[in-house]
C-alpha positions as CSV (number, residue, x, y, z in Angstrom):
1,M,-32.0,-18.4,26.5
2,I,-30.1,-15.1,26.6
3,N,-32.1,-12.0,27.5
4,H,-31.0,-9.1,25.3
5,G,-33.5,-6.7,26.7
6,K,-31.6,-5.3,29.6
7,P,-28.3,-4.7,27.8
8,L,-30.2,-3.0,24.9
9,L,-32.1,-0.9,27.4
10,A,-28.9,0.1,29.1
11,L,-27.3,1.0,25.8
12,T,-30.3,3.1,24.8
13,A,-30.3,4.9,28.1
14,A,-26.6,5.6,27.8
15,L,-27.1,7.0,24.3
16,L,-30.0,9.3,25.5
17,L,-28.0,10.6,28.4
18,A,-25.0,11.2,26.1
19,G,-27.2,13.1,23.7
20,C,-28.7,15.3,26.5
21,A,-25.2,16.1,27.7
22,S,-23.9,17.3,24.3
23,N,-24.4,20.8,23.0
24,G,-21.7,20.8,20.2
25,D,-21.9,19.8,16.6
26,P,-25.6,19.2,15.7
27,R,-24.5,16.2,13.6
28,D,-23.0,14.6,16.7
29,P,-25.6,14.7,19.6
30,L,-23.9,11.7,21.1
31,E,-20.5,13.2,21.3
32,P,-19.7,12.3,25.0
33,F,-20.6,8.7,24.3
34,N,-18.7,8.7,20.9
35,R,-15.6,10.1,22.5
36,G,-15.7,7.3,25.1
37,V,-16.0,4.7,22.4
38,Q,-13.2,6.3,20.4
39,S,-11.0,6.3,23.5
40,F,-11.7,2.6,23.9
41,N,-10.9,1.9,20.3
42,D,-7.7,4.0,20.5
43,T,-6.6,1.9,23.5
44,V,-7.3,-1.4,21.7
45,D,-5.4,0.0,18.7
46,R,-2.4,1.2,20.7
47,V,-2.2,-2.0,22.8
48,A,-2.9,-4.6,20.1
49,M,-3.7,-3.6,16.5
50,K,-0.9,-1.1,15.9
51,P,1.9,-3.3,17.1
52,I,0.6,-6.3,15.2
53,A,0.2,-4.2,12.0
54,R,3.8,-2.9,12.4
55,G,5.0,-6.5,12.9
56,Y,3.0,-7.6,9.8
57,R,4.5,-4.9,7.7
58,A,8.0,-5.7,8.9
59,V,7.8,-9.4,8.4
60,A,5.6,-9.8,5.3
61,P,7.3,-8.9,2.0
62,E,5.6,-6.3,-0.1
63,P,4.4,-8.9,-2.7
64,V,2.7,-10.8,0.1
65,Q,1.0,-7.7,1.5
66,N,-0.2,-6.8,-2.0
67,S,-1.6,-10.3,-2.5
68,V,-3.5,-10.2,0.8
69,R,-4.8,-6.7,0.0
70,N,-5.9,-7.8,-3.5
71,F,-7.6,-11.0,-2.1
72,Y,-9.8,-9.1,0.3
73,S,-10.5,-6.3,-2.2
74,N,-11.8,-9.0,-4.6
75,L,-14.1,-10.3,-1.9
76,D,-15.3,-6.8,-1.2
77,D,-16.2,-6.4,-4.9
78,V,-19.1,-8.7,-4.2
79,T,-20.6,-6.1,-1.8
80,V,-19.7,-3.3,-4.3
81,F,-21.4,-5.1,-7.2
82,T,-24.6,-5.8,-5.2
83,N,-24.9,-2.2,-4.1
84,S,-24.2,-0.9,-7.5
85,L,-27.2,-3.0,-8.7
86,L,-29.4,-1.7,-5.8
87,Q,-28.5,1.8,-6.8
88,F,-29.4,1.1,-10.5
89,R,-25.9,1.9,-11.6
90,L,-26.0,-0.8,-14.2
91,E,-22.9,0.2,-16.2
92,Q,-20.8,0.3,-13.0
93,A,-22.3,-3.0,-11.8
94,T,-21.2,-4.6,-15.0
95,S,-17.7,-3.3,-14.5
96,D,-17.8,-4.6,-10.9
97,L,-18.9,-8.0,-12.1
98,L,-16.2,-8.2,-14.7
99,R,-13.6,-7.3,-12.0
100,I,-14.8,-10.2,-9.9
101,A,-14.8,-12.6,-12.9
102,F,-11.3,-11.7,-14.1
103,N,-9.6,-11.4,-10.7
104,S,-11.2,-14.6,-9.4
105,S,-10.1,-16.6,-12.4
106,F,-7.0,-15.2,-14.1
107,G,-6.0,-13.3,-11.0
108,L,-5.8,-16.6,-8.9
109,L,-8.8,-16.0,-6.6
110,G,-8.0,-12.3,-6.4
111,L,-4.4,-12.6,-5.3
112,I,-3.4,-10.6,-8.4
113,D,-5.4,-7.6,-9.5
114,I,-5.5,-7.9,-13.3
115,A,-8.8,-6.0,-13.6
116,T,-7.4,-2.5,-12.8
117,P,-4.8,-2.5,-15.5
118,M,-7.5,-3.6,-17.9
119,G,-9.4,-0.4,-17.1
120,L,-11.9,-1.9,-14.7
121,K,-11.4,0.4,-11.8
122,K,-12.2,-0.4,-8.2
123,H,-15.4,1.3,-6.9
124,N,-16.6,2.1,-3.4
125,E,-20.2,1.1,-2.7
126,D,-21.9,-0.3,0.4
127,F,-25.5,-0.5,1.8
128,G,-25.1,2.7,3.7
129,Q,-24.4,4.5,0.5
130,T,-27.3,2.7,-1.1
131,L,-29.6,4.0,1.6
132,G,-28.3,7.5,1.1
133,R,-28.7,7.2,-2.6
134,W,-32.5,6.6,-2.1
135,G,-32.8,9.5,0.3
136,V,-32.2,8.1,3.8
137,G,-30.3,10.6,5.9
138,S,-27.2,9.7,7.7
139,G,-28.6,10.4,11.2
140,P,-26.4,11.1,14.1
141,Y,-22.6,10.4,13.9
142,L,-21.8,7.2,15.8
143,V,-18.5,5.6,16.8
144,L,-18.8,1.8,16.9
145,P,-16.7,-0.3,19.1
146,F,-13.8,-1.9,17.1
147,F,-15.3,-0.6,13.8
148,G,-14.8,3.1,14.4
149,P,-16.5,6.1,12.7
150,S,-20.0,5.5,11.4
151,S,-23.5,6.9,11.6
152,F,-26.9,5.5,12.4
153,R,-27.5,4.9,8.6
154,D,-24.1,3.5,8.0
155,G,-24.3,1.3,11.1
156,V,-27.4,-0.3,9.6
157,G,-25.6,-0.6,6.3
158,L,-22.6,-2.3,7.8
159,A,-24.9,-4.8,9.5
160,V,-26.8,-5.6,6.3
161,D,-23.6,-5.9,4.2
162,S,-22.0,-8.2,6.9
163,A,-25.1,-10.4,6.9
164,T,-25.6,-10.6,3.2
165,T,-22.7,-9.9,0.9
166,D,-19.5,-10.1,3.1
167,L,-18.2,-13.5,2.1
168,V,-15.8,-13.7,5.0
169,Y,-18.8,-13.9,7.4
170,D,-20.2,-16.7,5.3
171,I,-17.3,-19.0,6.2
172,E,-19.0,-21.7,8.4
173,D,-15.9,-22.9,10.2
174,I,-15.6,-20.5,13.1
175,P,-11.8,-20.6,13.6
176,T,-11.2,-20.1,9.9
177,R,-13.7,-17.3,9.8
178,N,-12.1,-15.6,12.8
179,A,-8.6,-16.0,11.3
180,A,-9.8,-14.5,8.0
181,L,-11.3,-11.5,9.9
182,V,-8.1,-10.9,11.8
183,V,-5.9,-11.1,8.8
184,R,-8.2,-8.6,7.0
185,A,-8.2,-6.2,9.9
186,V,-4.4,-6.4,10.3
187,S,-3.9,-5.8,6.6
188,H,-6.2,-2.8,6.6
189,R,-4.5,-1.4,9.8
190,A,-1.1,-1.8,8.2
191,D,-2.3,0.3,5.2
192,L,-3.3,3.1,7.6
193,L,0.0,3.3,9.6
194,D,1.4,6.2,7.6
195,A,-1.9,8.1,7.4
196,Q,-2.4,7.9,11.1
197,R,1.0,9.2,11.8
198,A,0.3,12.2,9.7
199,L,-3.0,12.7,11.4
200,E,-1.5,12.6,14.8
201,E,1.0,15.2,13.8
202,A,-1.5,17.6,12.2
203,A,-4.8,17.3,14.1
204,L,-5.3,19.4,17.2
205,D,-8.4,17.3,18.1
206,N,-8.2,13.8,16.6
207,Y,-11.8,13.1,17.4
208,E,-13.2,16.2,15.6
209,F,-10.9,15.7,12.6
210,T,-11.9,12.1,12.3
211,R,-15.6,12.9,12.6
212,D,-15.6,15.8,10.1
213,F,-13.5,13.9,7.6
214,Y,-15.8,10.8,7.9
215,L,-19.1,12.7,7.5
216,E,-17.8,14.8,4.6
217,R,-16.4,11.8,2.8
218,R,-19.5,9.8,3.2
219,E,-21.7,12.6,1.9
220,A,-19.4,13.0,-1.1
221,L,-19.8,9.3,-1.8
222,V,-23.5,9.4,-1.5
223,Q,-23.8,12.5,-3.7
224,D,-21.6,10.8,-6.3
225,G,-24.3,8.1,-6.5
226,R,-27.1,10.5,-6.7
227,Q,-25.5,12.4,-9.5
228,Q,-25.4,9.3,-11.7
229,P,-28.5,8.8,-13.9
230,A,-30.2,5.5,-13.8
231,E,-28.5,3.5,-16.5
């Protein structure tokens, strides 16, 4: 039996020490720890993810890239639909469900996005936003290994979504599941190549820019949910 107590205790101690050492942005008491994790993520990205994403973009024709993007977007709509329901955004949830139905059937399992031209737009909802919708604060900013910018609330939300509504994690065959996760990550990373290039050219401090953008965007998404009356 694996003892998770000591690693968890060590991580907790590291977080506390990092918090004590930080006196910067009050939203980011763990800044030294977060900067270390971001540095690790940047190294993984530079060594592996970025080259693979560039190769994927160079080799895969645009229609193939669009099909892959649409397929995973359709799977993501299950998470979006569930969280729309949890937020009591019933009209939006209906639209999300119709997107899944049309794209999964007439769109060939989501490879073709026929719902958007029909007026059923893609929404952005997850359990982190649902928690925020019902008054749970974001908590400290937190950079997660491999996953990147998050917060205590959004980290919990990510874990819940992954365990409950992310259909990729429901694949029982481990090699198939891992391959599906890798393809999704590569597709997503390829979509960010141009944006990251612009960020690297414009931002004096990549860490601060990423943190501020993430926290402000997440707050805007949560406020959008709060502004919607219960339907």
